[in-house]
C-alpha positions, 0 to 999 in steps of 0.5 A: 500500500502506498505511503504518503512519501510515495506520492509526488509533491503535487499528489501530496498537496492534492490529498491535502486539498481533498481532506484525505490527508492533513498537512499535520499528518504529512509533516509528522510522517516525513519528520518520522522519516527524517528522524530515522534516515536523516543522519544516514543520508546526511540530509539535514544540518538542522531539523525544526520539528516544532516550527514545522508542526506549527506551520502545518497547523496554520496551513490546515487552517487556510480556507480551500480557496486560498490554497496553491498547488503545493499547499501543506506539503513538507519541504526543506531549505538549503543551509546557505539560505537565510532563514529567520530564527533558524540556525544557518551555518552556510555549511561552515563551522565558522558559523555553527551558531549563527541565527539570521534575523531575516528570511531570504525572499525564497523562504518567505515565498515558500512559506506564503505558498503554504509549504512547510520547511522541516529544516536546513539541508546539508551543503558544502562550506559557502557552496564552494565545492560539488561535494557536501562533506563538511564539519557541521553535519554528516556528509551528504550520501547518495541514497542509491548507494551510501558509499557514494556522495550525494554531490553539492553544494545542494547535496543535502537537498538531493539526499532528502528528496531521493530518500523520501524525507521531503518530496521537493526542496529548495537549493541553489546553483552557482556552478552546477550545485543543483544539477550535479546532486540531481544527476547523482541521486536520480532527480530533476535539478533545475537552474532557472534563467538568470534573474528569474528567481530572487537572490535577495534581500541581501547579496550582490548577485555573485556576478550572475552565477548563482541562482535559487532553484528547485529539486524534485522527483518529477518535472511537474513537481519542480515546475510547481516549485519554480512557480512559487520561487519565480516571483519578481522582487524590486531591486534585484540586480538582474531583471527577470524574464517574462513569465509564461501564461499559466506559469511553469506548471502549465508548461510541464503539464502540457509538455508541448514545446513544438518541434525543436532543433537540438544541438548535441555534444559530449566533449567536455567544456572545462577540462580535457577529460574523457567522458564515462561510457555510462554518461555517453549512453545516457545522452544517446538515450535522451537523443533517441527519445527526443528524436522519437518525440519529433525533434531534430537532434544535430551533432554540434561543437560545444559552445565553450572549450577548456580555455574558458576555465581560468576565467570561471576559476578566477570568479570562483576564487573571488566568490569564496571571499564571504565575510568571516570573522578573523577569529573564525578563519582557522575553522574553515576547511582547507579547500575554502582557505585555498580558494579564499587565499587565491581570491584575495590575490585577485586585484580589481584590474584582473577581476574587471579584465576577467569579466570582460573576457568572459563576456566576450566568450559568452557572446561567441558561444551564443553565436555558435549555438544561435541556430539551436533551441536547446543543447543536450550534453552529459551532466557529468563526466563520470556517473558517481564518486565515493564519499571522500574521493575528492578530498583523498590525500588531503591536498585541496588543490587536487580536490579542486582539480578533481571537481573540475574534471568530474563536472566539466559541463554545468558551470558554463551555463551559470556564466551564460545565465541560460536555464539548464536542467539535469534529468535522470535519463540513464542508469549504470550497469549497477543500476545507479542514476546517470543524468543528462543536461538540457539547456535552453535559450535565456528566458525560455524556461517554459520551453525547457520545462515543456521539453523536459516533461515531454522527455519524461513522458517518452521515457515512461517516467523516472520516479524510481526509488532506492532501497532505502526508500523502504527503510533499508540501507542500500550500502555500507557507509564505511565504503563497502557499498554495492555498485557504483563507478569510481571516477 
């Protein structure tokens, strides 16, 4: 018999709307799962059961006519995201006891839409790495095989959704931080167009690289949460593209993008790195399904090459320079200290020259891909990585280089600001998830979502669950897990 967590986010909300379940019942059920499995998969830094139950009671008291498509369902907030009155560590021991006085815009919007946060999900320190293995929480582990990482920096969000602890979650993506965990954990991770979702009310916009976004099990669930998040806010540094009629959920439900010309490539863009056969096979499958759906899929050259990496790298160093009290600097992880030391050495002239050259590269890339509605490529160069693989040996420089080689596709679309989504279309020989990346033109999020939903339909769906979904551990956390592929 189906349990509440077996239902998608939209189906959970529909059950609340029909009075088959209350929000309190849903939240209680998921809190029980968090208590049982949260530390096993390293999903949460902080759990807030009392706040969640109070919010669920308030959600149940809202009249039916004022309830949106996700009203009353449980969710979670990434630990990089300001949440008033709730410990927010930014994944760092340097902020282990920090409690913000205000909410990020996305937190306020989710609460106003009736979603109920169960707490803060595990992230990498300041979002600086693609693995979530810090000092303030257990490492985020892949529910499909606990010996493997759930990725980062939204690793806890992915672990929570893939383990059935929440049906959908908020994350953020500055260089692949939603799409990488989605690919590893068999989920849909969506990076919106630049400016579509607010990064406020504090911060300068991070050169346009980072954005908030949703992660979930189905395209429709992700689109519904995007509708909640994509509320224009005054004073944002990047103006939002126009919203489609009916919203993004309508685009997902219709799944009719029209006949598209899709450029496909598999050569890495940020590193000269061989791509694993499982990742190539996932792209082949996606291309075949898109062709079956009536689209033209054409082999193209990548819009960027490895020469753009030093430019992105310079910005990433500077973005690591979050304000940290001097007495707390020693508590930062070795990788964070390395990035910050390099960022501090970047002068204003170098930064301006980097931004100028990067924009020139973006213009060239846009002209190369102008004849294509979407781009299709692997999400990652390898399908999985064990927990501790990036940090093995204790050399932060080697850690950073391994990350670049593992993920040489995602970050360029943070530079361009294009919408980009990882979809769980492939499987390894040992039945672990493999993602592919679909990327649209800037501002054409509705078309990208419609195509993703169409691909989901032609693949006969991908809402599959790991063994831990039923409370059974899928691997030994000490590293003797079954299956998986070591890069």
